N, C-alpha and C positions, 0 to 999 in steps of 0.2 A: 552344621559346621563341619568342615573337613577335619580328618584326624591330624593332618600336618598343622593346620591353623590352631587346633585345640592344644597341641603339644607346645606350640610357640607361645600362645597366650598364657598357659599355665606356667611356663618357664619364666616369663617376665613377672607374673604375679608372685612366683616363688622367690625371686630376687628381692622383691619388696617385703614379703612376709619374713624372709630370713633376716633381712637387715633389721626389721622391727623386733623380731625374736631375739636377735643378738643384743640389741640395746636394752630391751626390757628384762630379759632373763639372765644373760651372762655378764653384762656390764651395767647393772643398775646403780644409781647413786645410793650409797649407803649399803647396809647389810640386807641380803635377801633371805627371808625364811618363809616358812609355810604360812604364817599369819599374813605376810604381805601378798602372797599368792592368793590366799582366800579373799583379801580385800580387793585385789584386782578382779578376781572372778565373780565377785558380788555385783560388779558392774555389767549390765547386759551388753554394752558395746564390746567389752573384752571377750565376752562369751561368743558373740557373733564373729569377732575377729579370729578367735581360736577355731571355731567351727569352719569358717571359710578357709583358714590355713590347712586344716585337716582335709577338707574336700579337695583343695588344690593339690596337695601332696598325693592323695590317693589317685586322682585323675591322671596326674602327670606320671607317677610311678607305675601304676598298673597299665596305663596306655603304652608306656615305653616297654614294659614286660611283654605285653601282647604283641607289639610290633617285632620285638626280638624273637619271640617264640614262633610266630608264623613265618619267619624267614627260614626256619628249619624245615627241610623237605618232609620229614616224617610227621611233623605236627601240622603242616599247612593244610593237610586234608581234613583236619578236625578243627577248622577255624571257628565254627559256631560253638563247639563244645568248649574250646579254649576261652572264647569270648564270654560264654555263659558262666564258666567257672570263675573267671576273673571278676565279672560283674557281681557274682554272689559274694566273693571274698570282699570286694570293695564295699558293697552294701552293708555286709555284716560288720566290717571294720568301721565304717562311717557311723552306723547305728550305735555301736559300742562307744565310740569316741564322743558322739553327741550326748549320749546318756552320761558319760563320765564328766563332761564339761558342765552340763546342766545340773548335775547332782551337787555341785559346789553351790552353797546357798549362804546368805547372810546369817542364817540360824547356826550354821556350822562355825562361822566366825564368832558369833556371840557365845557359843559353848566353850570356845577356847579361852575366852577372856574372863 
């Protein structure tokens, strides 16, 4: 998939994810507290949604950063190094984020009750 197409697809996905995020996190019906967050994250579907959101944000953001950096003449010569560094940052951030989302478990919710 071309870079241009990937940026456009992730942008469209981010609009959908951000709308869902705003409704669920910032404007939920009733009071939002940590117990409700744990209840939501006990559901594997919400974990998958959060992980997909994270991956989309990282692809779009780091892809845009790469595109902006290689437009600079001094950095354009080190294209591969920039790509490798951003890929390493992206993989580390994605791994840490997935670990964080998966670590929320129903057992943690039971411990709070």
